[in-house]
TORVOTI-668553 format. One line per 4 residues: number of its first residue (from 1); their letters; for each residue x, y, z of N, C-alpha, C. Coordinates in steps of 0.001 Angstrom, whole numbers, plus 524288, in hexadecimal, padded with zeros to 5 digits. Atoms other than C-alpha are relative to their C-alpha. Layout:
// TORVOTI-668553
NUM) a) X Y Z X Y Z X Y Z | ...
This chain:
// TORVOTI-668553
1) msts) 7FE24 7FF04 80553 1B685 BDEF0 CBEA0 7FFAF 805DC 7FEDE | 7FFE5 7FA73 80108 1BA74 BEC83 CBA93 7FCF1 80137 7FB11 | 80318 7FE50 8048C 1B162 BF3CE CB149 80278 804AB 7FD4C | 7FD99 7FB65 80267 1BAB1 BFEF9 CAE2D 802B7 7FE89 7FAF9
5) gpss) 7FD7B 800DF 80504 1C008 C0056 CA07C 805C5 8011F 8005A | 7FA63 7FEE5 80028 1CDF5 C02D9 C9C51 80125 8056F 8022A | 7FE82 7FAF6 7FDCA 1D4F6 C0DF5 CA33E 80113 803E1 7FB9C | 7FEE9 7FBEF 803E4 1D558 C1ABE C9BAC 80585 801DF 800C0
9) prir) 7FAA9 7FDFB 7FF7F 1E276 C2125 C98E7 80078 80401 80459 | 7FFCE 7FBEE 7FC0C 1DEBC C2C02 CA261 80143 7FDDD 80562 | 7FF3C 8021E 7FABC 1DEE6 C2301 CAE44 80323 7FAF8 7FFFE | 7FD37 804F1 80057 1E691 C1789 CA95C 80536 80052 802D4
13) rvee) 7FB13 80026 7FD3A 1F211 C13B1 CB1D2 80335 7FB4F 7FE38 | 7FC99 80462 8013C 1FDBA C0B0A CAF9D 7FF34 7FBD7 80425 | 800F3 80437 7FC47 1FA88 BFDF1 CB5BE 8050A 7FD2D 80141 | 7FB44 802A3 7FE48 20494 BF6ED CBD75 80044 7FA7A 7FDCE
17) dpng) 7FF02 8055A 801C0 20A92 BEA84 CB835 7FFF9 7FC72 804C0 | 8000A 8039C 7FB87 207E7 BDEB5 CC128 80573 7FE84 801BE | 7FAA9 8018B 7FEAB 21667 BDC14 CC0A7 80345 8048C 801FB | 7FD24 7FB92 7FDCE 219DB BE96A CC5ED 80166 80414 7FC03
21) gsgs) 7FECC 7FC2B 80404 21B9C BF053 CB8E9 7FB58 80372 7FEFB | 8045D 7FC9B 80173 2130B BFA70 CB298 7FD86 7FDE8 7FB13 | 8028C 8019F 804C5 20A06 BF99D CA705 803AE 80076 7FB66 | 7FCC0 7FFF5 804B7 20F05 BF8D0 C9928 80181 8058B 7FE87
25) dddd) 7FE50 7FAE6 801EA 2166F C03D8 C92BF 7FBE6 8027E 7FC86 | 80417 7FDEB 80364 20B63 C0525 C88E2 7FBC5 802B8 80330 | 803FB 7FD9B 7FCA2 201C7 C07D0 C93DC 801EB 8052F 8023C | 7FDC1 7FB30 7FDE9 20ADE C11E4 C99B6 7FFDD 8045C 7FBF9
29) qeds) 7FFE9 7FC13 8042A 20C49 C18FC C8CCD 7FA7E 801E1 7FEB7 | 8056B 7FE8F 80123 1FDB1 C1893 C8A63 7FDE4 803B7 80423 | 801DA 7FCA4 7FBC5 1FAD8 C1E75 C97B7 80297 80556 7FFC1 | 7FD34 7FB0D 80040 2053E C28E2 C961D 7FDEC 80373 7FB9A
33) qayl) 801F3 7FD01 80471 20035 C2CED C88C4 7FA7A 80212 80111 | 80550 7FE55 7FEB2 1F218 C2D53 C8D90 80026 8049C 803D4 | 7FF71 7FBD0 7FC23 1F66A C35D1 C9902 801A1 8051F 7FD56 | 7FE23 7FB5D 802B0 1FDBF C3F42 C9029 7FBC2 8025F 7FC85
37) ntis) 80445 7FE19 80346 1F23E C401D C86CD 7FBE4 802E8 8033D | 803DF 7FD90 7FC95 1E90F C434C C9207 801D9 80551 801E7 | 7FDD0 7FB04 7FE3C 1F1FF C4DDA C975A 7FFDF 80401 7FB9A | 80011 7FC78 80478 1F2F9 C53A8 C89C0 7FA86 80223 7FF00
41) eine) 80563 7FE46 800D0 1E427 C5424 C8859 7FE55 803E5 8043B | 80147 7FC68 7FBB4 1E2AC C5A86 C95BE 80286 80551 7FF05 | 7FD2E 7FB2B 80100 1ECE5 C6486 C91F8 7FD67 80330 7FBAB | 802A1 7FD3E 8043E 1E5BE C67CF C8555 7FAF3 8028B 801EC
45) cqkg) 804C3 7FDBC 7FDB7 1D912 C69BA C8CD4 8014C 804D6 8033E | 7FE84 7FBA1 7FCAF 1E00D C7285 C966D 80189 804C1 7FCCC | 7FE93 7FBAA 80372 1E5AE C7AB8 C8B66 7FB1A 802C6 7FDFB | 804E1 7FDB1 801D8 1D7F6 C7CB4 C861C 7FD59 80332 8043C
49) ldel) 80259 7FD28 7FB9E 1D2F3 C80A7 C938E 802EE 8050A 80124 | 7FCD8 7FB56 7FF09 1DE3F C8A28 C9573 7FEF4 80435 7FBE8 | 8011F 7FC3B 80424 1DB75 C907F C8853 7FAB3 8029B 800DE | 8052B 7FDD9 7FEF0 1CD17 C921A C8BD7 80027 803B4 804B0
53) eema) 7FF88 7FCB3 7FB5F 1D0CB C97AF C990E 80260 80549 7FE9F | 7FD97 7FB1A 801AC 1D97D CA1CF C929C 7FC26 8034A 7FCE1 | 803EC 7FD28 80302 1CEAB CA55A C8911 7FBE4 8025A 8039D | 803E9 7FE0E 7FC4D 1C4EB CA690 C943D 8021F 8049D 80320
57) snek) 7FD9B 7FBC9 7FCFE 1CE6A CAEFF C9BEE 80036 80503 7FCCF | 7FFC6 7FB63 80360 1D03F CB83E C9067 7FA9E 80264 7FF35 | 8054D 7FE03 800AF 1C19F CB93A C8E51 7FE08 8029B 80500 | 80189 7FDA0 7FB04 1BF84 CBC06 C9CD4 8025F 8056B 80092
61) klvk) 7FD70 7FAEE 7FFB0 1C953 CC713 C9C08 7FD36 80403 7FC98 | 802BF 7FC6E 8037D 1C238 CCCF6 C9077 7FAB7 80192 80248 | 80513 7FEE3 7FD9E 1B511 CCBCC C9748 800A7 803AB 804A7 | 7FF0D 7FCBD 7FB6C 1BA8C CD1AC CA3CA 8014A 80594 7FE60
65) ktyn) 7FE92 7FACB 801DE 1C086 CDD01 C9C4B 7FB2B 802E8 7FE07 | 804C3 7FD9D 80203 1B396 CDF8B C956E 7FC85 801EE 8046A | 80389 7FE8C 7FBC4 1ABC9 CDF99 CA20C 80265 80409 803AC | 7FD84 7FBD5 7FCFE 1B5D1 CE7E4 CA930 7FF07 8054B 7FD72
69) qlrk) 8011C 7FB2B 802CA 1B3DC CF218 C9EA3 7FA4C 801A1 800B6 | 80587 7FED6 7FF28 1A51F CF101 CA056 7FEF0 801D8 80595 | 800C0 7FE6B 7FA8D 1A661 CF283 CAF1B 801E1 80585 80110 | 7FD67 7FB11 7FEBC 1AEBC CFEC2 CAE91 7FC48 804A5 80076
73) pyyd) 8038A 7FB85 7FF53 1A3C9 D08B1 CAC0F 7FCE8 7FFBC 80511 | 802D8 8008A 7FB15 19C64 D032E CB7BA 80382 80148 804A2 | 7FC56 7FEB4 7FBD5 1A86D D03DD CC065 800E5 805E8 8004D | 7FF0F 7FA62 80017 1AAEB D11E3 CBC0B 7FB54 80303 80228
77) kram) 804C4 7FD5D 7FE18 19CD0 D1601 CBE7E 7FF5D 7FF07 805DA | 80073 80142 7FA70 19CB0 D0F04 CCBA0 803D0 80346 80335 | 7FC14 7FCEC 7FD2F 1A936 D15F9 CCFB4 7FE41 805A7 8009C | 801E4 7FA99 7FFB7 1A33C D2339 CCC7D 7FBBE 80090 8041B
81) eiek) 80439 7FFBC 7FC31 19747 D203B CD4AE 8020A 7FF26 8058D | 7FDD7 80119 7FAD3 19F1E D1ABA CE009 802B2 804C7 80243 | 7FD3A 7FB5D 7FE1F 1A72B D2734 CE0DB 7FC50 8040A 80260 | 803CE 7FC59 7FDC4 19AAC D2E7F CE459 7FECD 7FEC1 805B1
85) ipmf) 80129 801A9 7FAA8 199C7 D26EC CF129 80501 8003A 80339 | 7FB41 7FF9D 7FCD0 1A3CA D2AE6 CFB86 80161 7FAD1 8029A | 7FDDB 80488 7FD33 1AC3E D1FE3 D00CC 7FD6E 7FAD7 7FE60 | 802A9 804C4 801BF 1A540 D159B CF893 80379 7FB38 800AA
89) wlna) 7FCAE 804A8 7FFE5 1B0D9 D0C63 CF724 801E2 7FEBC 80583 | 7FE81 800F1 7FA94 1B532 D0E27 D052F 7FBB7 7FD06 802D8 | 80454 802B2 7FD6E 1A7B1 D0A21 D09EA 7FF2C 7FA80 7FDE3 | 8008B 8053E 80242 1A72A CFEB4 D0075 8040B 7FC4B 8024F
93) ivth) 7FBD8 80347 7FDD2 1B426 CF9A2 D05C3 7FEED 7FEA3 805AE | 800A7 80103 7FA65 1B0D4 CFB23 D1425 7FB06 7FCF7 80136 | 804B2 8031C 7FEFD 1A390 CF483 D12AF 80057 7FA77 7FDDA | 7FF62 8055B 801E0 1A885 CE873 D0B81 80209 7FCA0 8047D
97) pmts) 7FE62 8032F 7FB7E 1A9D9 CDD5A D157B 805A8 7FE4A 7FFE2 | 7FA98 801C8 80056 1B74A CD974 D1065 803F4 80475 80080 | 7FC63 7FB90 7FF9A 1BD15 CE72C D10AA 7FE36 803F6 80417 | 8022C 7FC42 7FC44 1B51E CED94 D1B78 803ED 801A4 80428
101) glid) 7FC2D 7FEAC 7FC03 1C07F CED1A D24FE 8052E 801CB 7FDDA | 7FAFE 7FEC5 80277 1CAEE CF11B D1B4A 801C2 80592 80116 | 7FE93 7FA7B 7FFA1 1CA82 CFFE4 D1C99 7FFFC 801BA 805AC | 7FF74 7FE3D 7FAA9 1CF8F D04F1 D297E 7FDFC 80593 80092
105) vmek) 80225 7FACA 7FF03 1C9F7 D1114 D2FE0 803DB 80446 7FE7E | 7FC13 7FC19 80170 1D6D6 D1845 D2D70 8005D 800A2 7FA12 | 7FFC3 7FFC2 805B0 1D58F D1545 D1EE1 7FB11 80243 7FD91 | 804FD 7FE73 8023A 1C75D D1917 D1D2F 80008 8059D 7FE0B
109) dclh) 7FFD5 7FA8B 801B0 1C9F6 D27A7 D1C89 802A9 80084 7FAB9 | 7FD3F 7FFDF 804F8 1D364 D2535 D117C 7FC94 7FDE3 7FBA0 | 8031F 8028B 80418 1CA29 D1C39 D09FB 7FAD7 802C4 7FEF6 | 80477 7FCB5 8015A 1BF44 D2645 D0AAC 800C0 80297 7FAB5
113) flkk) 7FECE 7FD53 804E7 1C61D D2C0A CFED0 8001C 7FC39 7FB57 | 80038 803C2 8044A 1C4EF D1F76 CF6D7 7FB0C 800E9 7FCD3 | 8049A 7FEC2 8032B 1BBF9 D232D CEB96 7FEC8 7FBE6 7FBE1 | 800F5 803C4 80435 1BDAD D181B CE1E6 80357 7FB1E 800D9
117) leve) 7FD35 804FA 7FFF7 1C18C D09C7 CE198 7FF30 7FD70 7FABE | 8005E 80284 8051C 1C493 D02C6 CD4E3 80320 7FAF1 7FFF9 | 7FD22 804D8 800FE 1C88B CF4F6 CD124 800D0 7FF9A 7FA23 | 7FEAF 8004C 80594 1CF92 CF3F2 CC417 802EB 7FAEC 7FEF1
121) hfen) 7FD5C 804CB 8019E 1D301 CE6E7 CBDDF 8038D 80134 7FB5F | 7FCA3 7FF98 8048A 1DE6D CE615 CB4AA 7FD50 7FD24 7FB76 | 802A3 8024B 80485 1DA23 CE27B CA6EB 80109 7FA22 7FFB0 | 7FFC7 805B2 800AB 1D738 CD3EE CA532 80211 7FD1F 804CB
125) sded) 7FE03 802A9 7FB5E 1DA97 CD09F CB346 7FC85 8010A 804B3 | 802CC 7FF7E 7FB13 1D2E0 CCDF5 CBFAD 803C7 80043 80497 | 7FC33 80058 7FBCA 1DF31 CCBF2 CC79B 80342 804E8 80096 | 7FD0E 7FB22 7FFC8 1E54D CD922 CC487 7FC1A 80482 80054
129) frik) 803B3 7FBB9 7FF4A 1DDD8 CE4B8 CC9DA 80237 803E2 803EB | 7FE75 7FC0B 7FC38 1DF23 CF119 CD1D4 7FB25 80246 80294 | 80421 7FD44 7FD29 1D6D5 CF7C3 CDC16 801CC 8059A 800D3 | 7FEAB 7FA79 7FF95 1D6BA D0692 CDBC1 7FC7C 8029A 8040B
133) fifd) 802C6 7FCDF 7FC27 1D2DA D0ECF CE773 8011E 805B9 7FEA8 | 7FF59 7FAAB 801E5 1D091 D1CB8 CE29D 7FDDA 803C2 80421 | 8013C 7FC9C 7FBA2 1D05B D27C5 CEC7E 7FF4F 805AF 7FE41 | 8000B 7FA52 80054 1CC56 D35E2 CED5C 804F9 80210 8028E
137) enpf) 7FB9A 7FD95 7FD4F 1D6ED D3F44 CF18B 7FF08 7FFBA 805DD | 800BA 800F0 7FA6F 1D934 D3C92 CFFE3 804DA 80188 80313 | 7FB86 7FE4B 7FCCB 1E215 D404F D0B59 803C4 7FB9D 80167 | 7FCD8 80476 7FE54 1E80A D32A4 D0C83 80479 7FEAF 7FC46
141) fena) 7FBDC 80150 803B9 1EF97 D2FD1 D0000 7FF2D 802E6 7FAE3 | 8001B 7FD0A 804DF 1F2C2 D35B5 CF2D9 7FDCC 7FCEC 7FB6B | 801C8 80342 80460 1EEC2 D2A36 CEA30 7FA47 80101 7FEBB | 80579 7FFD6 801A8 1E25B D2BB2 CE247 7FDC8 7FA7E 7FF9D
145) elik) 8019C 8057D 80075 1E1F7 D1CDE CE080 803BB 7FC87 8031A | 7FCF3 80430 7FDA2 1E68E D114B CE861 7FE92 7FB00 7FD17 | 80103 80485 8035F 1E7FD D052B CDFDC 802B8 7FB32 80230 | 7FDBF 80508 7FE89 1EA05 CF719 CE3D5 7FF2E 7FC44 7FB6D
149) eyhl) 80027 80331 804C3 1ED57 CEDFA CD88B 80150 7FA57 80141 | 7FF5C 80595 7FEF0 1EC66 CDF23 CD858 80139 7FD02 7FB00 | 7FED5 803BE 8042E 1F250 CD49D CCFB9 7FFE9 7FA9B 80298 | 800CB 804FC 7FD5B 1ECE4 CC7C1 CD4BD 800DC 7FB85 7FC31
153) rlnv) 7FE94 80458 80368 1F20A CBAF6 CCF3E 7FF56 7FAC9 802CD | 7FFF7 80554 7FE09 1F023 CAC68 CD0EE 8054D 7FD93 7FEE0 | 7FB19 802F1 8008E 1FC61 CA441 CD30A 804E6 80366 7FFB6 | 7FB72 7FC8F 7FFC6 2054B CB037 CD2E6 7FECF 80457 803EC
157) esks) 800A4 7FC06 7FBF5 20781 CBB6F CDC3D 7FC8A 8047F 7FE31 | 80351 7FB7E 8010D 1FCDF CC5C1 CDC9E 8028A 804E4 8024A | 7FDB1 7FB21 7FE3B 20027 CD407 CDE93 7FBCD 80437 80086 | 80336 7FB50 7FFA9 1F9C2 CE099 CE2E8 80383 80497 80161
161) tstt) 7FD0C 7FB3B 7FEE9 1FEA1 CEE91 CE3B5 7FC3F 80445 801BB | 8033B 7FBBB 7FDFC 1F9B3 CFAE8 CEA53 80293 8053F 7FEF1 | 7FE15 7FAAB 80096 1FAFB D0965 CE7BC 802C7 801BF 80502 | 7FD6B 7FD94 7FB80 204A1 D1053 CF096 7FCEB 804D9 80192
165) ikwk) 8033C 7FBA5 7FE32 1FC7B D199B CF8C4 8037A 8048F 8019D | 7FD0C 7FB47 7FEB7 201CB D2778 CF981 7FD26 802FA 8044E | 802A7 7FDAA 7FB84 1FD58 D2B2E D071A 801BB 805A0 800C4 | 7FEB1 7FA9F 7FEB0 1FCA7 D3965 D0ACD 80255 80037 80582
169) enmd) 7FD25 7FF6F 7FB10 20440 D3E84 D166D 7FC72 7FEF9 804AC | 802B2 80164 7FB1A 1FFF2 D38C4 D2379 7FAE2 7FD08 7FF26 | 804E3 802CE 8011E 1F4F3 D3112 D1CC4 800FC 7FA58 7FE64 | 7FE81 80533 801D3 1FC28 D2451 D19FE 7FDA2 7FBC6 8037A
173) lskk) 80291 8041B 7FCF5 1F2F7 D19AD D1EC4 8032E 7FAFC 80016 | 7FCD7 804C3 80007 1FCD5 D0F3A D1B0D 80396 7FFCE 804C8 | 7FCA8 7FFD8 7FB5E 20560 D13B1 D2665 7FD04 7FE9D 804F4 | 80345 80130 7FB7A 1F9F1 D1161 D2F84 7FDBF 7FA7E 7FFBD
177) qqqi) 8025F 80523 800AB 1F6D3 D03B8 D2A95 8010B 7FC62 80497 | 7FEC8 80377 7FBA0 1FDCF CFC9B D3592 7FC95 8014F 804AF | 8034B 7FE44 7FBB1 1F678 D04A7 D3F9D 7FA4D 7FE70 7FF0C | 8056C 80159 80153 1E998 D027E D3879 7FF16 7FA28 80091
181) lear) 800A2 805AB 7FFDA 1EBA3 CF3D0 D371B 8002A 7FDE8 8058D | 7FFC7 801B9 7FA8B 1EF5B CF217 D4561 7FAE3 80140 802D1 | 80502 7FE8E 7FD9D 1E320 CF960 D498D 7FBA1 7FC70 7FE17 | 8040E 80375 8022C 1DAE0 CF0E3 D4086 8006B 7FA8B 8025F
185) rkrg) 7FF54 80521 7FD8D 1E0B3 CE46A D462A 7FDA1 7FFF7 8057A | 80223 7FFB4 7FAAA 1DD1B CE8D9 D53E3 7FA11 80016 7FFF0 | 805B9 7FFC3 80066 1CF35 CEB73 D4F5B 7FDB9 7FB23 7FD74 | 801D5 804D0 80272 1CE71 CDE20 D48D3 7FE4A 800B0 7FA66
189) qidm) 80166 7FF0C 80574 1CD49 CE3DA D3B26 803FA 7FD67 7FC65 | 7FC87 80297 803AF 1D374 CDE87 D2EC4 80543 802C5 7FFCE | 7FAAC 7FE06 7FFD2 1E216 CE03D D2DFE 80199 80240 7FAB0 | 7FF00 7FDA9 8051E 1E17C CE883 D21A7 7FCA1 804DD 7FF87
193) tffs) 80304 7FB4C 8011E 1DD08 CF60C D1D67 8002D 800FB 7FA22 | 8001B 7FEE2 8059A 1DA3E CFC11 D1035 80573 8010F 7FDE8 | 7FAE9 7FE84 80222 1E7A9 D020A D0E99 80423 7FBCE 800D9 | 7FC4F 8045B 7FF7F 1EF00 CF64D D140B 7FEF2 7FBF4 7FBC9
197) wfsd) 80153 80385 80459 1E794 CEDE4 D0A2F 80202 8022E 7FAD8 | 7FE88 7FDAB 80507 1EA3D CF76F CFF22 805D4 7FF73 7FEFB | 7FA53 80010 800BE 1F8E9 CF774 D0156 80261 7FA8F 8005C | 7FDF9 8054B 7FF4C 1FA42 CE8D2 D0402 7FF6E 7FCE3 7FAED
201) naep) 80007 80311 804D2 1FE1A CE0EF CF7E5 802B6 7FAB9 800B6 | 7FD1B 804CA 7FECF 203C2 CD4FD CFEA8 7FD53 7FB25 7FDD5 | 802D7 804B3 8019F 1F90E CCB0C CFB53 7FB2B 8016E 7FCD1 | 8048B 7FE66 8031B 1F049 CCFB4 CF03F 7FC0A 7FBA2 7FF17
205) dady) 803A8 80457 800CC 1EA6D CC219 CEE77 7FC4D 7FF43 8049B | 8032D 800BA 7FB4B 1E522 CC27F CFC5F 7FD18 804FA 8017C | 80253 7FAE2 7FEF5 1DF78 CD040 CFB55 7FA12 7FFB5 7FF59 | 805AF 80070 8005C 1D10F CCED4 CFEAF 7FD74 80559 7FF28
209) vvev) 8023B 7FAC2 80099 1CEEA CDD92 CFEEF 7FF52 8015D 7FA3D | 8006A 7FEAD 8058A 1D1C8 CDF11 CF083 7FBB8 7FCC7 7FD5A | 80430 8032E 8023F 1C876 CD3E7 CED6B 7FAAF 80269 80128 | 804ED 7FD78 7FE9A 1BD8A CDAD5 CF4BC 7FF2B 804E6 7FCB2
213) ikde) 8007B 7FB23 80302 1C04D CE7C4 CEDF4 7FEDF 7FED7 7FA47 | 80073 8011B 805A4 1C1B5 CE1E1 CE056 7FAF2 7FD2A 7FE9B | 8044D 80371 80182 1B6EC CD7AF CE07D 7FAC6 8017A 8026A | 804F1 7FEBD 7FD68 1ACBF CDDB5 CE983 7FEE9 805DB 8001B
217) lwtn) 80101 7FA65 7FF9F 1AE19 CEC2B CEC7F 7FFDA 8029B 7FAA8 | 7FFE4 7FD9F 80533 1B1BE CEFC6 CDE9B 7FB89 7FE10 7FC9D | 8041C 80249 80341 1A7F6 CE694 CD866 7FAAE 8025D 8012E | 804FA 7FD95 7FE8B 19C5D CEBE3 CE019 80087 80288 8055F
221) plln) 7FF24 7FD79 7FAF3 19FAC CF5BD CEAC4 7FB06 8010E 8030D | 804E4 7FEDC 7FD48 19151 CF84F CEDE9 7FE44 7FB94 80396 | 8018F 8045E 7FCAC 18FE1 CEACC CF3DA 80166 80109 805AB | 7FE75 7FEBD 7FAA9 19717 CEFE9 CFFC3 7FEA4 8059A 80173
225) yrnp) 80105 7FA97 7FEB0 19558 CFE84 CFEEA 7FA5D 800D7 801AC | 80590 7FF1C 7FEF9 1868D CFD55 CFF74 7FE0B 7FD4E 804E5 | 801C6 80227 7FB04 18650 CF65B D0C95 7FD2E 80442 80304 | 8030B 7FBDC 7FD72 17BAD CFDB7 D141C 802B8 8020D 804D7
229) gigd) 7FDD6 7FD97 7FB56 1805D D075D D1E37 805DC 8008C 7FFFD | 7FA4E 7FFD0 8003A 18E8C D06A7 D19B0 801B4 8045F 7FC56 | 7FD97 7FC37 80387 1968F D11B4 D141A 7FC58 80472 7FE91 | 802D9 7FB64 801AD 190BD D1CE2 D0C53 7FAF7 7FEB6 7FD13
233) ygal) 80491 8014B 8032B 185F5 D1555 D0593 7FAFA 801E8 80299 | 80490 7FE0B 7FD34 17C03 D18B5 D1033 7FF7F 805D9 7FF7E | 80017 7FA58 800A2 17FD9 D26FC D0F62 7FE40 80181 7FA8A | 80195 7FEFB 80560 17E1A D2664 D00B9 7FA17 7FF79 7FF67
237) eeee) 805A2 800B9 8003B 17040 D2134 D0278 7FD2E 804AB 80269 | 80264 7FB76 7FD80 16D08 D2C60 D0BD5 8004D 804C0 7FC77 | 7FF5B 7FB96 8038D 1727F D3638 D023B 7FC46 7FF95 7FB63 | 8039B 800D3 8045B 16A5C D303C CF756 7FA6A 80144 801A2
241) akrm) 80542 7FED4 7FE0E 15E01 D310D CFFA2 7FF3A 805E4 8009A | 80040 7FA53 7FF5F 16108 D3F44 D02D4 7FF6D 802A7 7FAB7 | 8003D 7FDB0 80537 16330 D4254 CF47B 7FA95 7FF5B 7FD9B | 80532 800FD 80227 15647 D3C0C CF09E 7FBF6 80398 8027B
245) teed) 803A9 7FC8F 7FD51 14F0E D43FE CFAEF 80079 80592 7FE04 | 7FF2A 7FAB6 801F9 1554B D5093 CF636 7FDC9 800A8 7FA89 | 80229 7FFB9 80545 15168 D4D73 CE834 7FA11 8005E 8002B | 805AF 7FFD4 7FF8A 1435B D4B16 CEC7A 7FE25 80549 80204
249) ddga) 80174 7FAD6 7FE07 14343 D581F CF3AF 7FF69 803EC 7FB93 | 80042 7FC78 80479 14546 D5EB1 CE687 7FB5F 7FED6 7FC71 | 8044D 80184 8036A 139AF D5792 CE086 7FABE 8019D 80232 | 8054B 7FE96 7FE75 12AFB D5832 CE228 7FEAF 7FDF9 80563
253) gekv) 80136 8024E 7FAF9 12A9A D4F66 CEDFC 804DC 7FF93 8034A | 7FB9E 80091 7FC74 1334E D4C37 CF97C 7FFDB 7FA91 80241 | 7FF9E 80547 7FDDE 13809 D3F1A CFE25 8021A 8005C 80588 | 7FE62 7FFD6 7FA89 138BE D3DAB D0CD8 801F3 7FAA1 80180
257) idkg) 7FDB0 804F6 7FE6B 141C0 D3313 D11FA 7FFE2 7FF90 805EA | 80031 80108 7FA6A 13E9C D2DE4 D1F66 804B8 7FCB7 8016A | 7FB2C 802C9 7FED5 14C1B D2A29 D249D 7FF2F 7FBAB 803ED | 800E4 80420 7FC23 14608 D2202 D2F35 7FE34 7FAF8 7FD89
261) tgde) 80229 804B9 80253 13EFD D1896 D2638 80201 7FF00 7FA93 | 7FE41 800B1 80566 144DA D1AEF D18D6 7FB96 8009C 7FC28 | 80472 7FF6C 8037E 13700 D1D4B D137C 8002E 80544 7FD60 | 80019 7FB2E 802F5 134A9 D27DA D0968 7FA58 8018A 7FEF3
265) eegd) 8052C 7FE19 80142 128BB D306A D075E 80080 80427 7FBCD | 7FFF9 7FC21 80433 125BC D386B CFB4D 7FC69 80481 8018A | 80330 7FB6E 7FEE8 12109 D4643 CFDE8 7FD82 8021C 7FB10 | 80295 7FDC8 80493 11844 D4E2F CF527 801DA 8058B 7FEF7
269) gtgd) 7FDE8 7FAD3 80111 1205C D5A91 CF5FB 7FCF3 80457 8029D | 80345 7FBF4 7FD98 11626 D61D0 CFE86 801C7 8016B 80577 | 7FE1C 7FEBA 7FACA 11DDD D61EF D0B20 7FE45 7FC22 8041E | 801B5 803F3 7FC32 1178B D55E4 D1187 8049D 7FD85 802B8
273) eeeh) 7FB7B 802A8 7FDC1 1250F D5047 D139C 80239 8030E 80498 | 7FE0C 7FCDD 7FBB7 12901 D5BC7 D1C34 7FCB6 7FF26 804DE | 80360 80113 7FB8D 11D25 D597C D24D0 80117 7FABA 80248 | 7FEC0 80563 7FE43 1208E D4B1F D2577 804E6 8000B 8036F
277) deea) 7FB28 7FFB4 7FD03 12E3F D4E87 D2A3F 7FF12 80260 80556 | 800F3 7FD6F 7FB05 128FA D57B0 D34D2 7FD1A 7FC6B 803C7 | 802CB 803B9 7FCB0 11F8F D4D6A D39D2 8039D 7FBE6 8021B | 7FC5B 803EB 7FE3E 12AA2 D4398 D3A4C 8036C 80221 80460
């Protein structure tokens, strides 16, 4: 014996007539009306959700704009400090595991002149942004900036554009790209270089390099630059140690740094440190 109650309009079906016909017309109309009412209620709920989604999207844009304005002084100060370190961005790029093989040896001399990297989002958009590579005056090209701009979209075609590089006479690395890429293939390296990536706008949605630059290198470049023994960071530490020693030489005492152990001893300014050095 069945214990289920009457079927609800949501799941009710037209029952077949034992004689081969269908249920009554009244039942058909009742089911049709119940179905239409349900669809109407679902649609009203969806309208409410869509309105809330639009409100949330507008509020997110306002919040993002506010925090972008708050970030700007930090970005500006960081850029000023980074410019004090030679080849900072070049070293950050070549030490990141996803871009370490991007810059070819023939391109490195050119990228030594890269002094600043910036990521700028268009107002109220995460999908529209540009990457600016800002250079010191150099023997390779006339541009002060090389800009790659992205307009990424879901369900429609994405686009990217690149600055036309004004190469100086006999310095056009783009003419050497085929030679560079063939040599890289023979060495088993990635089939792409910095300048071939920069000028390629065929598939912006599949551009992993820009994702690394935008979401990792720009967000916190020190995560890669500070890898021990890589780039100029070690040289910077040595220079800092030298500076500290020179400052102590001007004071009452002298700090002696034992390069073999890294230990430090404080002198009393009487010349004991000189005797210590002679004994060593």
